[in-house]
C-alpha positions as a Markdown table, in Angstrom:
| # | Residue | x | y | z |
|---|---|---|---|---|
| 1 | Unk | -26.2 | 27.9 | 48.8 |
| 2 | Unk | -23.5 | 26.7 | 46.5 |
| 3 | Unk | -24.3 | 26.0 | 42.9 |
| 4 | Unk | -22.9 | 23.1 | 41.1 |
| 5 | Unk | -22.0 | 23.6 | 37.5 |
| 6 | Unk | -21.4 | 20.7 | 35.2 |
| 7 | Unk | -19.4 | 21.4 | 32.1 |
| 8 | Unk | -19.3 | 19.0 | 29.2 |
| 9 | Unk | -16.0 | 18.8 | 27.4 |
| 10 | Unk | -16.1 | 19.3 | 23.7 |
| 11 | Unk | -15.4 | 16.1 | 21.8 |
| 12 | Unk | -11.8 | 15.8 | 20.5 |
| 13 | Unk | -11.7 | 16.8 | 16.9 |
| 14 | Unk | -9.2 | 14.0 | 16.1 |
| 15 | Unk | -11.7 | 11.5 | 17.5 |
| 16 | Unk | -14.5 | 13.0 | 15.5 |
| 17 | Unk | -12.4 | 12.8 | 12.3 |
| 18 | Unk | -11.4 | 9.2 | 13.0 |
| 19 | Unk | -15.1 | 8.3 | 13.6 |
| 20 | Unk | -16.1 | 9.9 | 10.4 |
| 21 | Unk | -13.2 | 8.2 | 8.6 |
| 22 | Unk | -14.2 | 4.8 | 9.9 |
| 23 | Unk | -17.8 | 5.3 | 8.7 |
| 24 | Unk | -16.8 | 5.9 | 5.1 |
| 25 | Unk | -17.5 | 3.2 | 2.5 |
| 26 | Unk | -13.9 | 3.4 | 1.2 |
| 27 | Unk | -12.5 | 2.4 | 4.7 |
| 28 | Unk | -15.0 | -0.4 | 5.1 |
| 29 | Unk | -14.2 | -1.8 | 1.6 |
| 30 | Unk | -10.5 | -1.5 | 2.5 |
| 31 | Unk | -11.0 | -3.4 | 5.8 |
| 32 | Unk | -12.9 | -6.1 | 3.9 |
| 33 | Unk | -10.3 | -6.6 | 1.3 |
| 34 | Unk | -7.5 | -6.4 | 4.0 |
| 35 | Unk | -9.3 | -9.2 | 5.8 |
| 36 | Unk | -9.7 | -11.3 | 2.7 |
| 37 | Unk | -6.0 | -10.7 | 1.7 |
| 38 | Unk | -4.9 | -11.4 | 5.3 |
| 39 | Unk | -6.8 | -14.7 | 5.3 |
| 40 | Unk | -5.2 | -15.6 | 1.9 |
| 41 | Unk | -1.7 | -14.7 | 3.3 |
| 42 | Unk | -2.4 | -16.8 | 6.4 |
| 43 | Unk | -3.3 | -19.9 | 4.4 |
| 44 | Unk | -0.2 | -19.3 | 2.2 |
| 45 | Unk | 2.1 | -18.8 | 5.2 |
| 46 | Unk | 0.7 | -21.9 | 6.9 |
| 47 | Unk | 1.3 | -23.9 | 3.8 |
| 48 | Unk | 4.9 | -22.7 | 3.6 |
| 49 | Unk | 5.4 | -23.4 | 7.3 |
| 50 | Unk | 4.0 | -26.9 | 7.0 |
| 51 | Unk | 6.0 | -27.7 | 3.8 |
| 52 | Unk | 9.2 | -26.4 | 5.5 |
| 53 | Unk | 8.7 | -28.4 | 8.7 |
| 54 | Unk | 7.8 | -31.5 | 6.7 |
| 55 | Unk | 11.0 | -31.2 | 4.6 |
| 56 | Unk | 13.1 | -30.8 | 7.8 |
| 57 | Unk | 11.5 | -33.7 | 9.5 |
| 58 | Unk | 11.9 | -35.9 | 6.5 |
| 59 | Unk | 15.6 | -35.0 | 6.3 |
| 60 | Unk | 16.0 | -35.9 | 10.0 |
| 61 | Unk | 14.3 | -39.3 | 9.6 |
| 62 | Unk | 16.2 | -40.1 | 6.4 |
| 63 | Unk | 19.5 | -39.3 | 8.2 |
| 64 | Unk | 18.6 | -41.5 | 11.1 |
| 65 | Unk | 17.6 | -44.4 | 8.8 |
| 66 | Unk | 20.8 | -44.1 | 6.9 |
| 67 | Unk | 22.8 | -44.2 | 10.2 |
| 68 | Unk | 20.9 | -47.3 | 11.3 |
| 69 | Unk | 21.5 | -49.1 | 8.0 |
| 70 | Unk | 25.2 | -48.3 | 8.0 |
| 71 | Unk | 25.7 | -49.5 | 11.6 |
| 72 | Unk | 23.7 | -52.6 | 11.0 |
| 73 | Unk | 25.9 | -53.4 | 8.0 |
| 74 | Unk | 29.0 | -52.9 | 10.1 |
| 75 | Unk | 27.7 | -55.3 | 12.7 |
| 76 | Unk | 26.6 | -58.0 | 10.3 |
| 77 | Unk | 29.9 | -57.8 | 8.3 |
| 78 | Unk | 32.5 | -57.1 | 11.0 |
| 79 | Unk | 30.9 | -58.1 | 14.3 |
| 80 | Unk | 30.1 | -56.4 | 17.6 |
| 81 | Unk | 33.7 | -55.2 | 18.3 |
| 82 | Unk | 33.8 | -53.2 | 15.0 |
| 83 | Unk | 30.3 | -51.7 | 15.8 |
| 84 | Unk | 31.5 | -50.5 | 19.2 |
| 85 | Unk | 34.6 | -48.9 | 17.6 |
| 86 | Unk | 32.6 | -47.2 | 15.0 |
| 87 | Unk | 30.1 | -45.8 | 17.5 |
| 88 | Unk | 33.0 | -44.5 | 19.6 |
| 89 | Unk | 34.4 | -42.7 | 16.6 |
| 90 | Unk | 31.1 | -41.2 | 15.6 |
| 91 | Unk | 30.4 | -40.0 | 19.2 |
| 92 | Unk | 33.7 | -38.1 | 19.2 |
| 93 | Unk | 33.1 | -36.5 | 15.8 |
| 94 | Unk | 29.5 | -35.5 | 16.1 |
| 95 | Unk | 27.7 | -34.1 | 19.1 |
| 96 | Unk | 24.3 | -33.7 | 17.4 |
| 97 | Unk | 23.7 | -37.4 | 17.0 |
| 98 | Unk | 22.8 | -39.8 | 19.9 |
| 99 | Unk | 24.1 | -43.4 | 19.9 |
| 100 | Unk | 23.5 | -46.2 | 22.3 |
| 101 | Unk | 24.4 | -49.9 | 22.0 |
| 102 | Unk | 23.3 | -52.3 | 24.7 |
| 103 | Unk | 23.4 | -56.0 | 25.4 |
| 104 | Unk | 20.2 | -58.1 | 25.4 |
| 105 | Unk | 19.7 | -56.9 | 29.0 |
| 106 | Unk | 19.8 | -53.3 | 27.9 |
| 107 | Unk | 23.1 | -52.6 | 29.6 |
| 108 | Unk | 25.1 | -49.9 | 27.8 |
| 109 | Unk | 28.1 | -51.1 | 25.7 |
| 110 | Unk | 28.9 | -47.9 | 23.7 |
| 111 | Unk | 27.4 | -44.5 | 22.9 |
| 112 | Unk | 26.8 | -41.1 | 24.5 |
| 113 | Unk | 23.5 | -42.0 | 26.1 |
| 114 | Unk | 23.6 | -43.3 | 29.7 |
| 115 | Unk | 20.7 | -45.7 | 29.6 |
| 116 | Unk | 18.1 | -47.2 | 27.4 |
| 117 | Unk | 15.0 | -45.0 | 27.3 |
| 118 | Unk | 11.9 | -46.3 | 29.0 |
| 119 | Unk | 9.8 | -47.0 | 26.0 |
| 120 | Unk | 7.3 | -49.8 | 25.1 |
| 121 | Unk | 8.9 | -52.8 | 23.4 |
| 122 | Unk | 8.4 | -53.0 | 19.7 |
| 123 | Unk | 8.2 | -49.2 | 19.3 |
| 124 | Unk | 10.8 | -48.0 | 16.7 |
| 125 | Unk | 10.6 | -44.2 | 16.9 |
| 126 | Unk | 10.9 | -42.5 | 20.3 |
| 127 | Unk | 11.2 | -39.0 | 21.6 |
| 128 | Unk | 13.9 | -38.5 | 24.3 |
| 129 | Unk | 14.2 | -35.4 | 26.5 |
| 130 | Unk | 17.8 | -34.5 | 27.4 |
| 131 | Unk | 19.6 | -31.6 | 29.1 |
| 132 | Unk | 22.9 | -30.3 | 27.7 |
| 133 | Unk | 25.1 | -27.8 | 29.4 |
| 134 | Unk | 25.5 | -24.6 | 27.3 |
| 135 | Unk | 27.3 | -21.5 | 28.7 |
| 136 | Unk | 27.1 | -22.7 | 32.2 |
| 137 | Unk | 23.4 | -23.7 | 32.2 |
| 138 | Unk | 21.4 | -26.7 | 31.4 |
| 139 | Unk | 19.3 | -26.3 | 28.2 |
| 140 | Unk | 16.5 | -28.8 | 27.4 |
| 141 | Unk | 17.0 | -30.7 | 24.1 |
| 142 | Unk | 14.6 | -33.0 | 22.3 |
| 143 | Unk | 16.0 | -36.0 | 20.5 |
| 144 | Unk | 14.2 | -38.0 | 17.8 |
| 145 | Unk | 15.6 | -41.6 | 17.9 |
| 146 | Unk | 15.0 | -44.9 | 16.2 |
| 147 | Unk | 15.6 | -48.3 | 17.9 |
| 148 | Unk | 16.9 | -51.4 | 16.1 |
| 149 | Unk | 17.1 | -55.0 | 17.4 |
| 150 | Unk | 20.3 | -56.7 | 16.2 |
| 151 | Unk | 20.5 | -60.5 | 15.3 |
| 152 | Unk | 21.8 | -61.7 | 18.7 |
| 153 | Unk | 19.5 | -59.6 | 20.9 |
| 154 | Unk | 21.7 | -56.6 | 21.1 |
| 155 | Unk | 19.9 | -53.3 | 20.9 |
| 156 | Unk | 20.9 | -50.2 | 18.9 |
| 157 | Unk | 19.5 | -46.7 | 19.2 |
| 158 | Unk | 20.4 | -43.9 | 16.9 |
| 159 | Unk | 18.9 | -40.4 | 17.4 |
| 160 | Unk | 19.4 | -36.8 | 16.2 |
| 161 | Unk | 19.1 | -33.7 | 18.3 |
| 162 | Unk | 16.2 | -31.6 | 17.1 |
| 163 | Unk | 17.1 | -28.4 | 19.1 |
| 164 | Unk | 18.4 | -26.6 | 16.0 |
| 165 | Unk | 15.4 | -27.7 | 14.0 |
| 166 | Unk | 13.1 | -26.4 | 16.7 |
| 167 | Unk | 14.9 | -23.1 | 16.8 |
| 168 | Unk | 14.6 | -22.9 | 13.0 |
| 169 | Unk | 10.9 | -23.7 | 13.3 |
| 170 | Unk | 10.5 | -20.9 | 15.9 |
| 171 | Unk | 12.3 | -18.5 | 13.5 |
| 172 | Unk | 10.0 | -19.5 | 10.7 |
| 173 | Unk | 6.9 | -19.0 | 12.9 |
| 174 | Unk | 8.1 | -15.6 | 14.0 |
| 175 | Unk | 8.9 | -14.5 | 10.5 |
| 176 | Unk | 5.5 | -15.7 | 9.2 |
| 177 | Unk | 3.7 | -14.0 | 12.1 |
| 178 | Unk | 5.5 | -10.7 | 11.5 |
| 179 | Unk | 4.7 | -11.0 | 7.8 |
| 180 | Unk | 1.0 | -11.4 | 8.6 |
| 181 | Unk | 1.1 | -8.5 | 11.1 |
| 182 | Unk | 2.9 | -6.3 | 8.5 |
| 183 | Unk | 0.3 | -7.3 | 5.9 |
| 184 | Unk | -2.6 | -6.3 | 8.1 |
| 185 | Unk | -0.8 | -3.1 | 9.2 |
| 186 | Unk | -0.1 | -2.0 | 5.7 |
| 187 | Unk | -3.6 | -2.8 | 4.6 |
| 188 | Unk | -5.1 | -0.7 | 7.4 |
| 189 | Unk | -2.7 | 2.1 | 6.9 |
| 190 | Unk | -3.4 | 2.1 | 3.2 |
| 191 | Unk | -7.1 | 2.0 | 4.0 |
| 192 | Unk | -6.8 | 5.0 | 6.3 |
| 193 | Unk | -4.8 | 6.9 | 3.6 |
| 194 | Unk | -7.2 | 6.1 | 0.8 |
| 195 | Unk | -10.3 | 6.8 | 3.0 |
| 196 | Unk | -8.9 | 10.1 | 4.2 |
| 197 | Unk | -8.2 | 11.2 | 0.7 |
| 198 | Unk | -11.7 | 10.3 | -0.5 |
| 199 | Unk | -13.2 | 11.9 | 2.6 |
| 200 | Unk | -11.4 | 15.2 | 1.9 |
| 201 | Unk | -12.8 | 15.1 | -1.7 |
| 202 | Unk | -16.3 | 14.3 | -0.4 |
| 203 | Unk | -16.1 | 17.1 | 2.2 |
| 204 | Unk | -15.1 | 19.6 | -0.6 |
| 205 | Unk | -18.1 | 18.5 | -2.6 |
| 206 | Unk | -20.4 | 18.8 | 0.4 |
| 207 | Unk | -19.0 | 22.3 | 1.2 |
| 208 | Unk | -19.5 | 23.5 | -2.4 |
| 209 | Unk | -23.0 | 21.9 | -2.4 |
| 210 | Unk | -24.0 | 23.8 | 0.7 |
| 211 | Unk | -22.8 | 27.1 | -0.8 |
| 212 | Unk | -24.8 | 26.4 | -4.0 |
| 213 | Unk | -27.8 | 25.6 | -1.9 |
| 214 | Unk | -27.3 | 28.9 | -0.1 |
| 215 | Unk | -27.8 | 30.7 | -3.4 |
| 216 | Unk | -24.3 | 31.0 | -4.8 |
| 217 | Unk | -24.9 | 29.4 | -8.2 |
| 218 | Unk | -21.6 | 30.5 | -9.5 |
| 219 | Unk | -19.8 | 27.9 | -7.5 |
| 220 | Unk | -18.5 | 24.8 | -9.2 |
| 221 | Unk | -17.1 | 21.4 | -8.0 |
| 222 | Unk | -13.3 | 21.1 | -8.1 |
| 223 | Unk | -11.7 | 18.4 | -10.2 |
| 224 | Unk | -8.3 | 16.9 | -9.6 |
| 225 | Unk | -7.5 | 16.3 | -13.3 |
| 226 | Unk | -7.1 | 12.5 | -12.9 |
| 227 | Unk | -10.2 | 11.7 | -14.8 |
| 228 | Unk | -11.5 | 9.3 | -12.1 |
| 229 | Unk | -15.1 | 8.7 | -11.1 |
| 230 | Unk | -15.1 | 11.8 | -8.8 |
| 231 | Unk | -13.9 | 14.0 | -11.7 |
| 232 | Unk | -16.6 | 12.5 | -14.0 |
| 233 | Unk | -19.3 | 13.1 | -11.4 |
| 234 | Unk | -18.0 | 16.7 | -10.8 |
| 235 | Unk | -18.1 | 17.4 | -14.6 |
| 236 | Unk | -21.7 | 16.1 | -14.8 |
| 237 | Unk | -22.8 | 18.2 | -11.8 |
| 238 | Unk | -20.9 | 21.3 | -13.1 |
| 239 | Unk | -22.7 | 20.9 | -16.4 |
| 240 | Unk | -26.1 | 20.6 | -14.6 |
| 241 | Unk | -25.2 | 23.6 | -12.4 |
| 242 | Unk | -24.3 | 25.7 | -15.5 |
| 243 | Unk | -27.6 | 24.9 | -17.1 |
| 244 | Unk | -29.5 | 25.7 | -13.9 |
| 245 | Unk | -27.7 | 29.0 | -13.7 |
| 246 | Unk | -28.5 | 29.9 | -17.3 |
| 247 | Unk | -32.2 | 28.9 | -16.7 |
| 248 | Unk | -32.3 | 31.0 | -13.5 |
| 249 | Unk | -30.7 | 34.0 | -15.2 |
| 250 | Unk | -33.2 | 33.7 | -18.1 |
| 251 | Unk | -36.1 | 33.3 | -15.7 |
| 252 | Unk | -35.0 | 36.4 | -13.8 |
| 253 | Unk | -34.6 | 38.4 | -17.0 |
| 254 | Unk | -38.0 | 37.3 | -18.2 |
| 255 | Unk | -39.6 | 38.0 | -14.8 |
| 256 | Unk | -38.1 | 41.5 | -14.8 |
| 257 | Unk | -39.4 | 42.1 | -18.3 |
| 258 | Unk | -42.9 | 40.8 | -17.5 |
| 259 | Unk | -43.0 | 42.8 | -14.3 |
| 260 | Unk | -42.2 | 45.9 | -16.3 |
| 261 | Unk | -44.8 | 45.1 | -18.9 |
| 262 | Unk | -47.4 | 44.4 | -16.2 |
| 263 | Unk | -46.6 | 47.6 | -14.3 |
| 264 | Unk | -47.5 | 49.9 | -17.2 |
| 265 | Unk | -51.1 | 48.7 | -17.9 |
| 266 | Unk | -51.9 | 48.2 | -14.2 |
| 267 | Unk | -50.6 | 51.8 | -13.4 |
| 268 | Unk | -52.8 | 53.2 | -16.2 |
| 269 | Unk | -55.7 | 51.1 | -15.0 |
| 270 | Unk | -55.4 | 52.4 | -11.5 |
| 271 | Unk | -55.0 | 56.0 | -12.7 |
| 272 | Unk | -58.1 | 55.7 | -14.9 |
| 273 | Unk | -60.2 | 54.3 | -12.0 |
| 274 | Unk | -59.1 | 57.0 | -9.6 |
| 275 | Unk | -59.8 | 59.7 | -12.2 |
| 276 | Unk | -63.3 | 58.3 | -12.8 |
| 277 | Unk | -64.0 | 58.2 | -9.1 |
| 278 | Unk | -63.0 | 61.8 | -8.5 |
| 279 | Unk | -65.3 | 63.2 | -11.2 |
| 280 | Unk | -69.1 | 63.5 | -10.8 |
| 281 | Unk | -71.1 | 60.7 | -12.5 |
| 282 | Unk | -71.4 | 61.2 | -16.2 |
| 283 | Unk | -72.8 | 58.5 | -18.4 |
| 284 | Unk | -70.6 | 59.2 | -21.4 |
| 285 | Unk | -67.4 | 59.7 | -19.4 |
| 286 | Unk | -68.1 | 56.6 | -17.3 |
| 287 | Unk | -68.6 | 54.6 | -20.4 |
| 288 | Unk | -65.3 | 55.9 | -21.9 |
| 289 | Unk | -63.5 | 55.1 | -18.6 |
| 290 | Unk | -64.9 | 51.5 | -18.6 |
| 291 | Unk | -63.7 | 51.1 | -22.2 |
| 292 | Unk | -60.2 | 52.3 | -21.3 |
| 293 | Unk | -60.2 | 50.0 | -18.2 |
| 294 | Unk | -61.2 | 47.1 | -20.5 |
| 295 | Unk | -58.3 | 47.8 | -22.8 |
| 296 | Unk | -55.7 | 48.0 | -20.0 |
| 297 | Unk | -57.2 | 44.7 | -18.5 |
| 298 | Unk | -56.7 | 43.0 | -21.9 |
| 299 | Unk | -53.1 | 44.2 | -22.0 |
| 300 | Unk | -52.4 | 42.8 | -18.5 |
| 301 | Unk | -54.1 | 39.5 | -19.4 |
| 302 | Unk | -52.0 | 39.2 | -22.5 |
| 303 | Unk | -48.9 | 39.5 | -20.4 |
| 304 | Unk | -50.2 | 36.7 | -18.1 |
| 305 | Unk | -50.9 | 34.6 | -21.2 |
| 306 | Unk | -47.4 | 35.1 | -22.4 |
| 307 | Unk | -46.1 | 33.9 | -18.9 |
| 308 | Unk | -48.4 | 30.8 | -19.2 |
| 309 | Unk | -47.1 | 30.1 | -22.7 |
| 310 | Unk | -43.5 | 30.3 | -21.5 |
| 311 | Unk | -44.2 | 27.9 | -18.6 |
| 312 | Unk | -46.0 | 25.4 | -20.9 |
| 313 | Unk | -43.1 | 25.5 | -23.4 |
| 314 | Unk | -40.6 | 25.0 | -20.7 |
| 315 | Unk | -42.6 | 22.1 | -19.2 |
| 316 | Unk | -42.8 | 20.4 | -22.7 |
| 317 | Unk | -39.0 | 20.9 | -23.1 |
| 318 | Unk | -38.3 | 19.2 | -19.7 |
| 319 | Unk | -40.7 | 16.4 | -20.5 |
| 320 | Unk | -38.9 | 15.7 | -23.8 |
| 321 | Unk | -35.6 | 15.6 | -21.9 |
| 322 | Unk | -37.0 | 13.1 | -19.4 |
| 323 | Unk | -38.2 | 10.7 | -22.1 |
| 324 | Unk | -41.5 | 9.7 | -23.8 |
| 325 | Unk | -42.9 | 7.9 | -20.7 |
| 326 | Unk | -42.4 | 10.7 | -18.3 |
| 327 | Unk | -43.3 | 13.3 | -20.8 |
| 328 | Unk | -46.6 | 11.5 | -21.6 |
| 329 | Unk | -47.4 | 11.3 | -17.9 |
| 330 | Unk | -46.8 | 15.1 | -17.5 |
| 331 | Unk | -49.0 | 15.8 | -20.5 |
| 332 | Unk | -51.8 | 13.7 | -19.2 |
| 333 | Unk | -51.5 | 15.4 | -15.8 |
| 334 | Unk | -51.8 | 18.9 | -17.4 |
| 335 | Unk | -54.8 | 17.7 | -19.4 |
| 336 | Unk | -56.5 | 16.5 | -16.2 |
| 337 | Unk | -55.8 | 19.8 | -14.5 |
């Protein structure tokens, strides 16, 4: 019978590091500020785009209005023949503008537009879709035009090709879009860098803390020398660890001394009891042995009293460091016990 073995692949260390990096507070704060900054940049770029497009459109309409006024003045002062001649000259000199002069029946008299656009009567501004041949192919062009009714029923149309304006608008949109993408990308890259640096420092702190918890009280937290909040925290913890190490060393020395002081009377006490048990009962010797046992017991109790006094003094010192409120609570607790 064949056995099927299922092996679970170990997680990729890069994925684990990335997941731990994303869970850091520094990365979350960076993402939050990147989002806020990107939103601000989006509003700013939108305002710049709107203002730029508004200026371009205003220039276009102003140019068309100026053309209309100039041609209307030519017609009113010099007549229809002069207007036709001027339109022919302007068509030859400028390919970006669109001109059309028609009779009252909308039949073309002059201009570079083949027919009058199909627009509702009375509408002054119109959009015209044209196709121009460029490099062997037809390219769509949009024209913004204004219509004008002359005194004897003739119609005049002046327009401006907005193809270049639309290209410029597309360039502005792309530039603003790439600026926003670059802002977000730089914010995220900066967030990764800052979070990774902080994560390395936190990992060093955690490694040192684990070694200290394992019993190596000589370990100390590393500082970078920058004086930032990590260095200040490390200095405070190092000072606390130094004090704990001194207290542990003092406690160990005191315990060793107390153990040595306790060993002597307890050893003599044991020896005296064994000696008394090996001899036949004798009233005077038994009384002398009990007296000696009492003396050795008093010596052992005095050592225990010294231990209790040291513990009480240390507890009072810690209560004083904690403050009057906590110290008072500790004192009341000892009294109750």
